[in-house]
C-alpha positions as CSV (number, residue, x, y, z in Angstrom):
1,M,152.1,13.1,-11.0
2,Q,153.0,10.0,-9.1
3,L,155.1,10.4,-6.0
4,L,157.6,7.8,-4.9
5,T,159.5,7.2,-1.7
6,L,163.3,7.6,-1.8
7,P,163.9,3.8,-1.8
8,K,161.4,3.2,-4.6
9,L,162.9,6.0,-6.7
10,A,166.4,4.6,-6.1
11,A,165.3,1.1,-7.2
12,Q,163.5,2.5,-10.3
13,S,166.4,4.7,-11.4
14,G,169.4,2.6,-10.3
15,W,170.9,5.5,-8.5
16,P,172.1,5.0,-4.9
17,E,169.8,6.3,-2.1
18,S,172.7,8.3,-0.7
19,R,173.1,10.2,-4.0
20,I,169.5,11.0,-4.2
21,R,169.4,12.1,-0.5
22,R,172.4,14.4,-1.1
23,M,170.7,15.9,-4.2
24,V,167.6,16.5,-2.2
25,A,169.6,18.2,0.5
26,R,171.2,20.5,-2.1
27,G,167.9,21.3,-3.6
28,Q,168.7,19.7,-6.9
29,L,165.7,17.4,-7.0
30,S,162.0,18.3,-6.7
31,H,160.5,16.8,-3.6
32,I,158.0,17.2,-0.8
33,R,157.8,16.1,2.8
34,V,154.5,14.8,4.0
35,N,154.3,13.9,7.7
36,G,158.1,13.5,7.7
37,R,158.1,11.3,4.7
38,L,160.3,12.3,1.8
39,L,158.4,11.9,-1.5
40,L,159.8,12.6,-5.0
41,P,158.1,12.7,-8.4
42,E,158.8,9.5,-10.4
43,T,160.4,11.8,-13.0
44,A,162.7,13.6,-10.6
45,I,165.9,12.0,-11.9
46,E,164.8,12.2,-15.5
47,D,163.9,15.9,-15.1
48,Y,167.3,16.6,-13.5
49,V,169.2,14.9,-16.2
50,A,167.2,16.7,-18.9
51,T,167.9,20.1,-17.4
52,H,171.6,19.4,-16.8
53,F,172.4,17.5,-20.0
54,V,175.4,19.0,-21.9
55,G,175.5,18.2,-25.6
56,A,178.7,17.7,-27.5
57,V,180.3,20.7,-29.1
58,G,181.6,20.1,-32.5
59,R,182.4,21.8,-35.7
60,S,180.2,21.5,-38.7
61,E,183.2,21.9,-41.0
62,P,186.8,21.0,-40.5
63,P,189.2,23.8,-39.5
64,T,190.5,25.7,-42.6
65,D,194.2,25.2,-41.5
66,L,193.8,21.5,-41.9
67,I,192.3,21.8,-45.3
68,L,195.2,23.9,-46.4
69,V,197.8,21.4,-45.1
70,N,196.0,18.5,-46.7
71,S,195.8,20.4,-50.0
72,A,199.5,21.2,-49.9
73,L,200.4,17.5,-49.2
74,R,198.2,16.4,-52.1
75,A,199.9,18.9,-54.4
76,Q,203.4,17.6,-53.4
77,R,202.4,14.0,-53.9
78,A,201.1,14.8,-57.4
79,L,204.5,16.1,-58.5
């Protein structure tokens, strides 16, 4: 595991240093302090995103009430 300073992690991730510092203060990112220096794993942001990612919720089939309405409309058009 490679540890990075906060400025290096911010540059690598594209996230602002202030956001990363806030997340560290809230305990949301893995980190260690060595002689007063804040060090974070190079995968800290990646790990956070992976554990907090919310997938889309969708239906595998259309709702049945829409199927009934569409079927009724097709039947009327056929007349």
